[in-house]
N, CA, C and O atoms as CSV, one atom per row, in Angstrom:
chain,resi,resn,atom,element,x,y,z
A,1,MET,N,N,-62.590,-142.779,-43.658
A,1,MET,CA,C,-62.686,-141.582,-42.689
A,1,MET,C,C,-63.930,-141.022,-43.084
A,1,MET,O,O,-64.237,-140.879,-44.268
A,2,SER,N,N,-64.692,-140.686,-42.082
A,2,SER,CA,C,-66.006,-139.807,-42.073
A,2,SER,C,C,-65.801,-138.292,-42.537
A,2,SER,O,O,-64.699,-137.753,-42.433
A,3,GLU,N,N,-66.884,-137.653,-43.040
A,3,GLU,CA,C,-66.670,-136.144,-43.370
A,3,GLU,C,C,-66.371,-135.328,-42.089
A,3,GLU,O,O,-65.599,-134.371,-42.030
A,4,ASN,N,N,-67.127,-135.871,-41.030
A,4,ASN,CA,C,-66.779,-135.090,-39.768
A,4,ASN,C,C,-65.363,-135.243,-39.391
A,4,ASN,O,O,-64.694,-134.244,-39.130
A,5,ASN,N,N,-64.902,-136.336,-39.349
A,5,ASN,CA,C,-63.453,-136.467,-38.907
A,5,ASN,C,C,-62.571,-135.708,-39.814
A,5,ASN,O,O,-61.630,-135.151,-39.250
A,6,LEU,N,N,-62.665,-135.556,-41.126
A,6,LEU,CA,C,-62.060,-134.769,-42.012
A,6,LEU,C,C,-62.036,-133.326,-41.696
A,6,LEU,O,O,-61.054,-132.589,-41.601
A,7,MET,N,N,-63.227,-133.064,-41.557
A,7,MET,CA,C,-63.456,-131.611,-41.097
A,7,MET,C,C,-62.789,-131.146,-39.695
A,7,MET,O,O,-62.373,-130.016,-39.439
A,8,GLY,N,N,-62.785,-132.217,-38.893
A,8,GLY,CA,C,-62.020,-132.132,-37.746
A,8,GLY,C,C,-60.539,-131.939,-37.746
A,8,GLY,O,O,-59.983,-131.336,-36.827
A,9,ILE,N,N,-59.950,-132.397,-38.673
A,9,ILE,CA,C,-58.490,-132.467,-38.749
A,9,ILE,C,C,-57.942,-131.183,-38.888
A,9,ILE,O,O,-56.795,-130.961,-38.499
A,10,ALA,N,N,-58.698,-130.239,-39.444
A,10,ALA,CA,C,-58.329,-128.662,-39.683
A,10,ALA,C,C,-58.226,-128.168,-38.319
A,10,ALA,O,O,-57.437,-127.236,-38.164
A,11,ALA,N,N,-58.947,-128.655,-37.140
A,11,ALA,CA,C,-58.691,-127.994,-35.850
A,11,ALA,C,C,-57.573,-128.580,-34.956
A,11,ALA,O,O,-57.300,-128.118,-33.848
A,12,VAL,N,N,-56.906,-129.704,-35.564
A,12,VAL,CA,C,-55.717,-130.432,-34.946
A,12,VAL,C,C,-54.590,-129.370,-34.880
A,12,VAL,O,O,-54.311,-128.609,-35.806
A,13,SER,N,N,-53.922,-129.414,-33.564
A,13,SER,CA,C,-52.728,-128.613,-33.507
A,13,SER,C,C,-51.652,-128.922,-34.424
A,13,SER,O,O,-51.746,-129.979,-35.048
A,14,ASP,N,N,-50.630,-128.166,-34.613
A,14,ASP,CA,C,-49.524,-128.570,-35.647
A,14,ASP,C,C,-48.653,-129.497,-35.127
A,14,ASP,O,O,-48.014,-130.224,-35.889
A,15,ASP,N,N,-48.532,-129.577,-33.845
A,15,ASP,CA,C,-47.548,-130.847,-33.428
A,15,ASP,C,C,-48.519,-132.096,-33.392
A,15,ASP,O,O,-47.915,-133.159,-33.535
A,16,ASN,N,N,-49.553,-132.180,-33.273
A,16,ASN,CA,C,-50.308,-133.368,-33.284
A,16,ASN,C,C,-50.682,-133.785,-34.782
A,16,ASN,O,O,-50.744,-134.957,-35.153
A,17,ALA,N,N,-50.924,-132.669,-35.595
A,17,ALA,CA,C,-51.017,-133.094,-37.052
A,17,ALA,C,C,-49.688,-133.748,-37.816
A,17,ALA,O,O,-49.759,-134.606,-38.696
A,18,VAL,N,N,-48.491,-133.176,-37.306
A,18,VAL,CA,C,-47.060,-133.884,-37.702
A,18,VAL,C,C,-46.937,-135.169,-37.116
A,18,VAL,O,O,-46.483,-136.064,-37.829
A,19,HIS,N,N,-47.296,-135.453,-35.807
A,19,HIS,CA,C,-47.178,-136.760,-35.237
A,19,HIS,C,C,-48.080,-137.725,-35.763
A,19,HIS,O,O,-47.675,-138.887,-35.799
A,20,ARG,N,N,-49.307,-137.453,-36.210
A,20,ARG,CA,C,-50.094,-138.395,-36.827
A,20,ARG,C,C,-49.717,-138.605,-38.233
A,20,ARG,O,O,-49.965,-139.705,-38.727
A,21,LEU,N,N,-49.119,-137.641,-38.981
A,21,LEU,CA,C,-48.789,-137.777,-40.169
A,21,LEU,C,C,-47.504,-138.752,-40.246
A,21,LEU,O,O,-47.297,-139.489,-41.210
A,22,PHE,N,N,-46.663,-138.667,-39.110
A,22,PHE,CA,C,-45.543,-139.462,-39.151
A,22,PHE,C,C,-46.005,-141.108,-38.596
A,22,PHE,O,O,-45.368,-142.114,-38.910
A,23,GLU,N,N,-46.957,-141.110,-37.921
A,23,GLU,CA,C,-47.470,-142.456,-37.517
A,23,GLU,C,C,-48.045,-143.118,-38.738
A,23,GLU,O,O,-47.814,-144.321,-38.857
A,24,ILE,N,N,-48.874,-142.421,-39.813
A,24,ILE,CA,C,-49.345,-142.806,-40.930
A,24,ILE,C,C,-47.964,-143.378,-42.056
A,24,ILE,O,O,-47.982,-144.439,-42.680
A,25,ILE,N,N,-47.006,-142.498,-42.074
A,25,ILE,CA,C,-45.975,-142.912,-42.909
A,25,ILE,C,C,-45.322,-144.039,-42.381
A,25,ILE,O,O,-44.923,-144.940,-43.118
A,26,ALA,N,N,-45.172,-144.059,-41.082
A,26,ALA,CA,C,-44.349,-145.347,-40.460
A,26,ALA,C,C,-45.112,-146.761,-40.724
A,26,ALA,O,O,-44.557,-147.854,-40.832
A,27,SER,N,N,-46.637,-146.472,-40.811
A,27,SER,CA,C,-47.275,-147.636,-41.035
A,27,SER,C,C,-47.493,-148.073,-42.373
A,27,SER,O,O,-48.015,-149.159,-42.625
A,28,GLY,N,N,-47.053,-147.142,-43.371
A,28,GLY,CA,C,-47.054,-147.435,-44.873
A,28,GLY,C,C,-48.461,-147.125,-45.327
A,28,GLY,O,O,-48.671,-147.479,-46.487
A,29,ASP,N,N,-49.320,-146.644,-44.804
A,29,ASP,CA,C,-50.627,-146.368,-45.369
A,29,ASP,C,C,-50.750,-144.996,-46.198
A,29,ASP,O,O,-51.592,-144.132,-45.959
A,30,LEU,N,N,-49.796,-144.933,-47.192
A,30,LEU,CA,C,-49.678,-143.823,-47.890
A,30,LEU,C,C,-50.773,-143.250,-48.877
A,30,LEU,O,O,-50.764,-142.146,-49.421
A,31,ASN,N,N,-51.896,-144.444,-49.003
A,31,ASN,CA,C,-52.886,-144.086,-49.888
A,31,ASN,C,C,-54.099,-143.749,-49.280
A,31,ASN,O,O,-55.131,-143.571,-49.927
A,32,SER,N,N,-54.016,-143.647,-47.993
A,32,SER,CA,C,-55.374,-143.373,-47.235
A,32,SER,C,C,-55.799,-141.846,-47.309
A,32,SER,O,O,-54.922,-140.987,-47.396
A,33,GLN,N,N,-56.938,-141.558,-47.280
A,33,GLN,CA,C,-57.426,-140.387,-47.338
A,33,GLN,C,C,-57.068,-139.402,-46.055
A,33,GLN,O,O,-57.163,-138.175,-46.044
A,34,GLU,N,N,-56.660,-140.210,-45.044
A,34,GLU,CA,C,-56.329,-139.250,-43.877
A,34,GLU,C,C,-54.933,-138.823,-44.075
A,34,GLU,O,O,-54.591,-137.738,-43.605
A,35,PHE,N,N,-54.086,-139.551,-44.717
A,35,PHE,CA,C,-52.767,-139.178,-45.035
A,35,PHE,C,C,-52.776,-137.965,-45.859
A,35,PHE,O,O,-52.242,-136.916,-45.499
A,36,MET,N,N,-53.493,-138.155,-47.153
A,36,MET,CA,C,-53.543,-137.040,-48.185
A,36,MET,C,C,-54.132,-135.610,-47.318
A,36,MET,O,O,-53.682,-134.477,-47.488
A,37,VAL,N,N,-55.056,-135.920,-46.522
A,37,VAL,CA,C,-55.451,-134.718,-45.879
A,37,VAL,C,C,-54.440,-134.033,-44.923
A,37,VAL,O,O,-54.219,-132.823,-44.952
A,38,LEU,N,N,-53.848,-134.899,-44.078
A,38,LEU,CA,C,-53.020,-134.192,-43.083
A,38,LEU,C,C,-51.784,-133.958,-43.841
A,38,LEU,O,O,-51.145,-133.032,-43.341
A,39,ASP,N,N,-51.209,-134.493,-44.908
A,39,ASP,CA,C,-50.080,-134.011,-45.863
A,39,ASP,C,C,-50.494,-132.631,-46.320
A,39,ASP,O,O,-49.718,-131.685,-46.181
A,40,ALA,N,N,-51.567,-132.499,-46.802
A,40,ALA,CA,C,-51.940,-131.064,-47.514
A,40,ALA,C,C,-52.089,-130.038,-46.417
A,40,ALA,O,O,-51.664,-128.890,-46.545
A,41,LEU,N,N,-52.734,-130.499,-45.283
A,41,LEU,CA,C,-52.808,-129.586,-44.198
A,41,LEU,C,C,-51.368,-129.046,-43.625
A,41,LEU,O,O,-51.112,-127.855,-43.447
A,42,VAL,N,N,-50.473,-130.137,-43.368
A,42,VAL,CA,C,-49.143,-129.659,-42.909
A,42,VAL,C,C,-48.389,-128.749,-43.798
A,42,VAL,O,O,-47.677,-127.838,-43.376
A,43,TYR,N,N,-48.581,-129.046,-45.109
A,43,TYR,CA,C,-47.874,-128.187,-46.165
A,43,TYR,C,C,-48.528,-126.823,-46.312
A,43,TYR,O,O,-47.849,-125.869,-46.692
A,44,GLN,N,N,-49.772,-126.696,-46.036
A,44,GLN,CA,C,-50.374,-125.533,-46.081
A,44,GLN,C,C,-50.055,-124.714,-44.947
A,44,GLN,O,O,-49.832,-123.513,-45.097
A,45,ARG,N,N,-50.010,-125.318,-43.726
A,45,ARG,CA,C,-49.504,-124.590,-42.503
A,45,ARG,C,C,-48.115,-123.995,-42.568
A,45,ARG,O,O,-47.909,-122.840,-42.192
A,46,LEU,N,N,-47.120,-124.814,-43.065
A,46,LEU,CA,C,-45.906,-124.522,-43.484
A,46,LEU,C,C,-45.977,-123.243,-44.471
A,46,LEU,O,O,-45.247,-122.292,-44.193
A,47,ALA,N,N,-46.674,-123.179,-45.417
A,47,ALA,CA,C,-46.453,-122.291,-46.444
A,47,ALA,C,C,-47.178,-120.974,-45.876
A,47,ALA,O,O,-46.820,-119.891,-46.340
A,48,ARG,N,N,-48.190,-121.017,-44.882
A,48,ARG,CA,C,-48.641,-119.932,-44.140
A,48,ARG,C,C,-47.711,-119.358,-43.467
A,48,ARG,O,O,-47.624,-118.131,-43.510
A,49,ASN,N,N,-46.997,-119.968,-42.855
A,49,ASN,CA,C,-46.065,-119.460,-41.636
A,49,ASN,C,C,-44.707,-119.212,-42.311
A,49,ASN,O,O,-43.930,-118.488,-41.689
A,50,TYR,N,N,-44.299,-119.718,-43.519
A,50,TYR,CA,C,-42.984,-119.370,-44.140
A,50,TYR,C,C,-43.303,-119.069,-45.637
A,50,TYR,O,O,-43.837,-119.905,-46.367
A,51,ASP,N,N,-42.953,-117.862,-46.032
A,51,ASP,CA,C,-43.362,-117.329,-47.354
A,51,ASP,C,C,-42.200,-118.247,-48.132
A,51,ASP,O,O,-41.175,-118.748,-47.670
A,52,GLU,N,N,-42.669,-118.273,-49.299
A,52,GLU,CA,C,-41.995,-118.976,-50.475
A,52,GLU,C,C,-40.393,-118.763,-50.539
A,52,GLU,O,O,-39.591,-119.681,-50.710
A,53,THR,N,N,-40.087,-117.509,-50.387
A,53,THR,CA,C,-38.617,-117.310,-50.366
A,53,THR,C,C,-37.708,-117.696,-49.089
A,53,THR,O,O,-36.506,-117.957,-49.141
A,54,SER,N,N,-38.525,-117.681,-47.920
A,54,SER,CA,C,-37.840,-118.377,-46.594
A,54,SER,C,C,-37.618,-119.721,-46.660
A,54,SER,O,O,-36.589,-120.211,-46.195
A,55,VAL,N,N,-38.593,-120.471,-47.264
A,55,VAL,CA,C,-38.537,-121.750,-47.327
A,55,VAL,C,C,-37.581,-122.159,-48.343
A,55,VAL,O,O,-36.929,-123.143,-47.995
A,56,ALA,N,N,-37.253,-121.618,-49.700
A,56,ALA,CA,C,-36.221,-122.043,-50.567
A,56,ALA,C,C,-34.991,-121.375,-50.094
A,56,ALA,O,O,-33.978,-122.005,-50.397
A,57,GLN,N,N,-34.788,-120.286,-49.440
A,57,GLN,CA,C,-33.807,-119.487,-48.967
A,57,GLN,C,C,-33.950,-119.377,-47.501
A,57,GLN,O,O,-34.565,-118.400,-47.074
A,58,PRO,N,N,-33.431,-120.307,-46.605
A,58,PRO,CA,C,-33.597,-120.137,-45.264
A,58,PRO,C,C,-32.927,-119.053,-44.689
A,58,PRO,O,O,-31.808,-118.805,-45.139
A,59,GLN,N,N,-33.464,-118.210,-43.605
A,59,GLN,CA,C,-32.678,-117.033,-43.216
A,59,GLN,C,C,-32.551,-117.252,-41.625
A,59,GLN,O,O,-33.463,-117.718,-40.942
A,60,LEU,N,N,-31.461,-116.907,-41.193
A,60,LEU,CA,C,-31.092,-117.091,-39.748
A,60,LEU,C,C,-31.069,-115.732,-39.173
A,60,LEU,O,O,-30.605,-114.767,-39.780
A,61,HIS,N,N,-31.566,-115.678,-38.023
A,61,HIS,CA,C,-31.671,-114.324,-37.400
A,61,HIS,C,C,-31.084,-114.667,-35.891
A,61,HIS,O,O,-31.588,-115.413,-35.051
A,62,ALA,N,N,-29.880,-113.902,-35.806
A,62,ALA,CA,C,-29.242,-114.149,-34.509
A,62,ALA,C,C,-29.892,-113.264,-33.407
A,62,ALA,O,O,-30.187,-112.116,-33.737
A,63,VAL,N,N,-30.138,-113.654,-32.181
A,63,VAL,CA,C,-30.462,-113.101,-31.059
A,63,VAL,C,C,-29.583,-113.007,-29.915
A,63,VAL,O,O,-29.209,-114.058,-29.395
A,64,GLN,N,N,-29.158,-111.777,-29.399
A,64,GLN,CA,C,-28.466,-111.934,-28.364
A,64,GLN,C,C,-29.041,-112.137,-27.080
A,64,GLN,O,O,-30.100,-111.598,-26.759
A,65,ALA,N,N,-28.324,-112.968,-26.249
A,65,ALA,CA,C,-29.038,-113.456,-24.895
A,65,ALA,C,C,-28.744,-112.187,-24.072
A,65,ALA,O,O,-27.750,-111.481,-24.242
A,66,ALA,N,N,-29.783,-111.957,-23.096
A,66,ALA,CA,C,-29.497,-111.071,-22.279
A,66,ALA,C,C,-28.593,-111.165,-21.240
A,66,ALA,O,O,-28.404,-110.201,-20.498
């Protein structure tokens, strides 16, 4: 994978990143650079959106329908 492609991965939407990661895992290409970059990207985005405590201790918030 070229340097330009790796830099472009950071601009990929969350759903596309997860979808592509799933495709790589399904193909068994777990040693590719693309897999390693996407794996790190997905975990980074999860950590950014969920603090350490909410990942370890899920919290449910009930919302009453109008």
